[in-house]
C-alpha positions, 0 to 999 in steps of 0.5 A, a space after each residue: 833237655 840237653 839244650 836247656 842244660 847248655 843254656 844254663 851253662 852258658 848264662 849261669 857264670 855271668 849271672 853268678 858274677 853279677 849276683 856276687 858283684 851286686 852283693 859285694 858292691 851294694 854294701 853301704 860304704 863305711 866311714 873309712 871310704 874306699 874307691 868303688 870297684 869298676 866292672 866291664 860295661 856296667 862300671 861302678 853301678 853297684 856302688 852308685 846304688 849302694 850310696 844313692 841316699 848319701 851321694 854328696 857325702 860319698 863323692 866328697 869322701 872319694 875326693 878326700 881320699 884321692 891323692 890328687 883330690 880328683 876322682 873319675 866315676 865310671 857309669 854304665 856304657 863307658 860314661 864317666 863323671 869327673 869330681 874334683 876338689 883340686 884348686 888347680 883343676 878348678 882354675 883350669 876348667 872354669 877359667 883358663 881352659 873353659 872353652 875346652 869343656 863343653 856341656 855334652 848333649 846328655 847334660 843339656 837334654 837333662 836340664 832343658 825343661 828347667 833351664 831352657 837356653 839359660 846360661 847354665 845349659 848352653 855353650 858358645 855364642 849364647 853363653 858368651 852373650 848371657 855372660 856379657 849381659 850379666 857381667 855388664 849389669 852387675 858391674 853397674 853402680 846403680 845395680 850394685 846400689 840396688 842390691 845393697 838396698 835390697 839386702 839391707 832391707 831384708 836383713 834389718 826389716 825381716 831377718 833380724 827382727 824375726 830371729 830376735 822375736 824367736 829368741 824372745 819366745 824361745 821358738 825352735 827354728 829350722 834355720 835352713 828354711 829361714 835362710 832359704 826364705 831370706 835368700 829367695 826374697 833377696 834374689 826375687 827382688 834383685 832379679 824380678 823386682 818382685 817381693 814374695 814376702 816369704 820371710 814374714 812372721 807367719 812363714 807363708 807357703 811359697 808355691 813358686 819357691 817349692 815348685 822351683 826347688 822340686 823342679 831342680 831336685 827332679 832334674 838332678 835325679 835324672 842325671 843320677 839315673 844309671 840308664 838315661 833311657 829310663 827317664 826318657 821313657 817315663 817322660 814320653 809316657 808322662 808317668 811318675 817323676 817325669 809327670 811331676 817334673 812337667 807339672 812343677 816346671 809349668 808352675 815355675 815358667 808360668 810364674 816367671 812369664 807372669 812377672 815378665 809380662 807385668 814388667 813389660 807392661 810397666 815399661 810400656 806405661 813408663 818408658 822413662 822409668 829408671 831400670 833397677 832390677 835385673 829383669 827391667 834392665 834386660 828388657 830395657 836393653 831391647 831383649 824382647 824374646 819372652 822365653 829367652 828372658 825367662 830362661 835368663 832369669 830362672 838361671 839367675 835364681 838358680 845361681 
C-alpha cells in the first residue's frame, strides 16, 4: 500500500502538469495570435495539436506578430522549424548562403517516396546538376517559345471559352479547381509533351492529378506529425495513411514511367526530331536513367 502511494506521489505531479498544459495549450488560437508556450522535451506540441486544422494561417500569424518576421517553432525532442517572411532572411537562405542550409535526413526521408532524388529532395552535386539542366533548358529560346505557344493555346482555346460559356449560362464555378486544371494542363504539356485535357467542358476526372495532389498532401502530413516514429511504424506495417500513400505514389510514378517510355520510343523512331518539351530535351541530352528522369519530371510538376 505504501509502495503504491509512493508511486502516486512520484508520478502525479508531472501528470498534473501535462494535463494542465494540455488544457491550456489546446485552446484554438483566437484572432489576436500569441506565441505558443514552450515546454521541456515536448516543445510546443499542444499548440501544434490545437492549430492542426489551421496550420498555415496560424504560422502566418506568428510571422506577422514577430518583430523580425521570423519565428522558431519548437517541436518535441529539441527539433526546431524556422518560419520567416523577412525578405533579407529569404535572400540569405535561398541565394547568398544557400549551400549552408542543407536538407536534413528527416526531410529527405519524409519526401523520398514522392520526390525520390529530384531537385527538391537532394543537396550537393546532384542538386547542382539538376539546377544546371533546368537553367540551361529554360533559357533556350526554343523552349521559351514552346512555353508561350502552350500557354497561349490553353488560355485562348480552353480557359477563356470555358469561362465565357459559364458566364453565359450563369454557371457557378469552383475557380480553384478550374485554375488547377489550367495549370496542370500547361505543366504536363511543357514537362511531358502530354495533354491531359483536364480543362474541357465536361471537366473529366483526372486520376493522375488527383493521385499527385493526394501524394503531396500525405507526404506533408508526415512532416507535421509530432513524432516521426508514428508514420514510420505505419509505413512498415503498411496501414492507414501510409498504405494510401504507397498506392497513390505508385499511380503517379507508373503514369510518369509510361510517359517516359513513350517519349524514349518516339525518340528512337525519330532521332532527328527537334526536342520541344522538357522531357524530350532531357532524354535527348543523354540522360538514360529512367528513375532519375522520372524524379526530375515529378519535381518540375510540383514546382
